[in-house]
N, C-alpha and C positions, 0 to 999 in steps of 0.2 A: 582691216588688213591683219591685225594681230590675231583675230579669231580665225581667219583662213589659214594663217601660218601655223597656229596651234593645232588646227584640225589636220593639216598635212603632216605635222610631226607625229601626231597620234597614229595616223595611218601607216607611217613608215616604221614606227616602233611597235605597233600592235597594241599600244596601251588604250584602255577604254576611257572615253570621256565620261565624267559623272553624268548620269541621267541620259546618256546617248542610246542606251539599249544594246550597245555592242558588248561582246564578251571577250575577255582576255583568254587566249588559247595557250595552254601550257602543255608541254610534252607529256604524253601519256594520259591526258584527261579529255573527257568528252565536252563538247561545247555546252555552255549553260547560260541562259539569259541572265544578264546582270541587273535588269530593272525590276526583278521580283525577288523579294526575300524568301528564303527557304523556310518553310514552316508547315504545320499540319494542314492548313487550308490549301497551301500551294500543292502539296502532294496529293490532296484529295481530288484535284482536277487534272493532274498530269497524266496523259495517256502513256501506254507502255513504251512508245517510241521516244519519250523524253521531251516532246514538244509541249508548250504551254497551251492547255486546252482553252484558256480564256480568250485566246485569239480566235476561237471558233464560236464565240457567242454571237447569236444571230443579230443582224442589224435591225434597227427599229422598223424600217419600212418593210422588211421581209416579214417581221412578226405581225405587223398590222395588216398584211395581206392574208393572214390566216382567216378563213371564213368565220370562225367563231369570234375572233376579236373584231373583225369587221362588223359583224352583227351587233356586238356590244357597243360599238361606236354609235350606231343608230339608237340604241336603247339608253345609253348612259352619257353619251357625249365624248368627243375626241379627247378632251383634257383628262377625264378620269381614266380612260383606257391607256393613254400614253403614260400617265403616272404609274399605273400598274406594270406596264412593260418596262419602264426604267427601273422600278424597284426590283423586278425579277432579274433584269440584267445585272444590277449591282450585287444581288445575292450571288450570281454566278461569278462575278469578278472577285468577290470575297471568298470564293470557294465553297459556298454553302450548298450549291446545287451544280450538277454538270450542265454544260451548255445546251444539251439536247432537251433539258427539262424547263428551259426558260419560258417557252410558250405556255406550258401547263401551269407553271407557277404564276404567270401573269393572269391567267384565267381564274386561278384560285384567289387572287388578290382583289378581283373585281367585286364591288358591292352589289347587293341584290337589286337595288334601285338607285336612281339618281339622287335620292334624298338620303340624308344622314340618319334619319330615324330608322331604328331597327325593330321589327315586330318581335314581341316577346310573348311567352306563355305566363299568364298571371296565376301563379300558384301560391300567392301570399295569404289567401283567405280573406282578402279585402275586396269586396265586389267592385267598388268604385274607387280604385287607387288613383289619387291625384297625380302621383309621379309617373303613372303608367297611362295617363290620358283619360282617366275616369271611364265612362261607359263605352264598351266596344259596340260598334254599329252592327245592326242585323244584316244578314245577307241582302235583304231587300233594300236597305238603306245604302249599302255599298254599291249595288247595281245602279240605284238611282243617281248616286254621285258620279259613277262612271259615265252614265248617259248624259249627265249635265255638263260634262267637261267641254263640250263643243257649244256652238250657238244654240240658244234656247229661246223660248217665248216668255222669258222671265218678266218682261214689261211690255209685251205686245199681244194684242188680241188678233189672232190669226184670222178670225172670221171677218172682222171689219178692217183690219190693217192699221188700226190706230193704237195709240199708247194705252196700256192697261195698268191696273194696280200691281205693283211689284209683289211677287210672292203670294198672289191671291189664292192659289191652290193650297199652299201650306197653311195659310191663315184660316182658310175654310176648314181644313182638317183639324186644326187646333180648336176652333170654335165648336166643331161637331163633338169633340171629346169633352168639352166643358160647356154645355149649353146654358148653364146658369150665368155665364159671362155675357154682358151686353155686346162687347167687342173685344178683340185681341190684337196684340202687336208683338213683334219679335225684334230684339236687338242682339248684339254680338256676345254678351254673356250676362250672368246674373247680376254682377255688380253694376254693369252698365244699365240694367233695367232700373235699379234703385237710384242711380245717379240721374237718369232721365226723369224719373218721377220727382225727385227732390228739386231738380233744376226747373222743371215746368210748373210745379205746383207750389214751391216754397222758396224760390230764390229771393233773398231779402226779407224773408219772413221766418217764422219759427216752426220747428218740427218738435212735437212733444213725444218723448220716448222714455221708457223706463230705464233706470240705471242698471237694472239687472239684465238688460238686453243690449248693452253697449259692447258688442263682441268684436273679437279679432277674427277675420274671415280666412286667414291663411297667408303665409309668406310675409308676415309683418304688416299686412294691410288691416287697418282698424276702422270699424264702422264710423266712429265719430269723425275721423279725419276725412273719410270718403264723403260724408254728408256735408261737412263744413266747406269742402272744396267747391261745392256747387253754389256757394253764396248764401246758403240757409244758415240759420242759427238754431242750435239745439237747446231745448228746454227739458232738462232731465227731471224726472219725477220718481217718487218712491225711494226704495232702498234696494240694495243688491238682491235681497231674498224675498222682499214683499212689496208689491205695488198693486193698489186697488183702483177701481174705476173712479173713485172719488179723488184720487191723486191726479189723474188725468183731467178731470172736470175742473179742478181748482186752477190748473195751469192754462186752460184754454182762454184765449182772448182775441181781440181784433187782429193781432198779428199772426195768429196760428194758421199755418198753411195746411197741415194735416197731422193726425195722430199716427204714429208708426209703431207697429208691432213686429218684432223680429224674433224668429224662431232661433233660439241659441243652439244651433245644430251640432256644434262640435264639443259641447260639454253639457253636464247636468248639474243642477243644484237640488239637493234633496234635504228633507227635514222640515224645518219651520219656514215654509215658502207659501207665496200667494202671487198669482198673476191674474190680470183682468182678461176676460174672454172677449173675443171680437164682438159678440152680441151685446155685451155690456157697454162697449165703446161706440157702437153704431148710432146711438141716439144722442150723442153729445153735440150735434150740430156742425161738425166738421168732417171731411173725408177721413176714412180709416184706410191706411195702406198696410198690408200684411206681407212681409217678406217670409215666405215659407222655406226658401232656400233649396230644398232637395228636389223639387219638381214633381212631387206626387200629385197627380191630377184628381184622383178620387181615393177614398179610403182603401187600405190594403189590409187584409186579415193578419198578415205576418208583422205588421207595424201599426198596432192600434193607437199608439201615442204620437205618431208622425202626422203633422198637419197636412192637409191637402187643399188644393185650390177650390174644388167644388164646395166643400164644407164651409170654408172661410167666406166665399162669395154669398152663399145662402145665409150666412150669419150676419151679413150686412156690410162686408168689406167693399169699399169703393174701388179698390185695386189690389190685386195679388201679383207679386213678382216672384220669379223662381228661375232656376237653372234648367237647361234642357239636357245637359250631359250627365245628369245624376240618375235619380230613380226613374225618370222618363225613359232613359236608355238611348237618348239620341245624341246629336252633335252638340258641340259647345254653342250655346246661345242663351239669351235671356228672354223669358216669357213674361208678358204683361197681359193680364186678364182683368176686366173690370167693366164698369158702366160705360155706355157709349160716350157720354159727355167727357169723362175723364180720359179715356183712351184716345179720343179724337184730339184732345189738347196735346197729349204726349206725341202722337203720331205726326202732328203738324209742327211740332217745335223744331227750330233749326238744328238742335243737337241730335235729333233723331236721324238726320241725314248722315252725320258722322258715325253713328253707332249701328248703321244698318248692316244686315248680313248679306253674304254673297249667294250666288245661285246654287253653289254646292251645298251650303248649309240648308238652304230652303228645300232642296231636293231630298237631303237626308232626313230633315225634320218631317216632311210630309210622309215619306216612306215609313218612318218610325211610328207615326201616328196612325197610319192606315194599314200597315203591313202586319205580318205575323208577330208573335211575341218576340221581344228583344232578348239578347243574351242576358241582360240584367234581370228581366222578368223571369226568365227560365232559371237563373241562378238563385234568385230570391225564393222561388217556389220549389226548389229541388228537394227530392225525398231523401232524408238522411240515410235510410236503409239502402237506397239505390247508390248513394255516394260510397257507403261502406263496401257494398258489393264490388264497385269499380276498383276501390283501393285494394281489396283482397285479391282481385284478379290480376291487377298490375304488379302487386308485391310478389305474388306467386311466380309470375313470368320472369321478373327481374331476379328473384332469389335463385331461380333455376340457372341463371347465367352467372352465379357466384357473387352477386352483389349483396352487401349487408343492408337489407331493407325489410321493413315490416309495415303492415297496415295498422293505423291507429285512429282512434276517435279524435276529433278536433273541433274547434269553435271558430266560426267565421264572423265577420262583421260587415256592415253595409259600407262604411267609409264615405268619403266625399262629403263629410259633414252631415250625413243622414243617419237618423236613428241612433243617437249616442246612447251607449249603455246596452244596446240590444245585441245579443249574440245569437248566432244561427248554428245549430248542430251540423257538424260536417265530418268528413273523413280525410285522412292525409296519408301520404307515404313518408315514413321516417327513415332518414339516411344519415350517415356520419356527417358531422359538421363541415368537413372540407368540401363536401358536395355543393355547399351554398355558393362559394366563389367560383368553383369549376363550372357549375351550371349557368351561373349568371354571365359568364364570359365565353360560353361555348358557341358553337356554330348556330345553334338555335337557342337563344338566351331564355332561360327559365328562371323566374324570380320567385323564390320561396321565402321562408322566414326561419329564424333560429329560435329554438325553444328547448330549454333544459339540455343544452349541449348537443342537440340534434338539428338537422335540416329537415323541416317539414314542407312537403309539397301538398298544400290543401287543394282539394278537387272541386270545391263549390263554385269557384269562378272559372274553372277549366271546362269548356264544352266537351261532352263525351266523345265527339268526333276527333278531338285532339289527344285522346289517350295514347294512341300509338306514337304520335310525335313526341309526347312527353316521355314515354318509355325509351324511345330511340335516343332522345337527348341524354337521358341518364346513362344508357349504355355507352354512348360515344364520349362522354366527358367524365369518365371515372378519374378521381383524383390520383395523383402520383403515389400517394401513400398506400392506397388500396391496390394499385397495380403491383406495387412491390410485394404486398402481402400475398 
């Protein structure tokens, strides 16, 4: 009753109730909405007739009827599109954009895909950058993944209609690339391959390993902790810088599950050093497991000191473990190549079921093994003169647009724990330092590196077909400091 009386009194006197949206009319003044403060944003959206344009903001259902936004619902889902619409409407309410631009603003806010992962151009000069997902897949592997997204014959023999070995085509392709292996198996990453080997061959027993090979594999994961978690015991031999075959032989006993050799892929020890070769350990009476890490299947002329699966198997290794998303250039997976007896034990172990790969990985792996050269292989064998010619051409085009850029010689690395200490001659675009952040956060993210106060965009890991995308990204994301200049 009091509220109704107060409202009646306000109507009689013309006074505005706080928050009611009514305006007090004074003689000689134009009506003015009382529920919006006067300010720059308010004036920015007020039409000439004095009405508040924010009342013209399109409704959500009307915006969603726009064919472009309706199509985005099918591509991204209703939740993502509605969130973009609401964000654009709020910008209009705050005066950031006029109401007629809400639809376009909503479209601009939509992500490219339903995933939060954003494609980037890797101009760091690190071919296998762990933070950027390591090896980029080849076009053949990407097509194979796309085709495998629906129902496939991953565990079905279409000819007989009965169950078949999972991933048999990918496994056959891997075996064909390394015929020195008696059998092969694939799990979900390189660390998983080593964990499966330790669990199946040495749980409750000893693994003999050199002290100089007790490495940390990244993100705080240490090899000793990984192996001990399987129930195996570690028997360390030798010293940090020198371990001989005699050191291994003295440690082998009835409890030895296997001898482990680990490629210290992310560091090098130089000087007074000694390590036992696989061939020296193969005759000690126990299996030799070699973790080569980077996934090189055969020797590569650019990486003469990098271990490879074929060489280690021919030297007598019972099992070789490696990663698939490094020098092989494929998807993340763990490769196991070895004797038939050893691989059969691993493949039938209960843990193998928990570590198996999905059909998308199998499709990408097979296409990587049987298809054309991968982007990693092409980057590894790139001609330095050709890289410099690309850099000169791009720098000339960008300089003509008034950008402070020059082509420079550069040095690239393999990365991903492969070929430590090896540098690859390359070429780069050199830009002012503020470009680093501007490019990284631009519409097409480009990740370079800072060196001597300049932002370098190294071209060795950038496919030549991406040169124009790279140049356009530089043009579109010029830092504020350079725009003012």
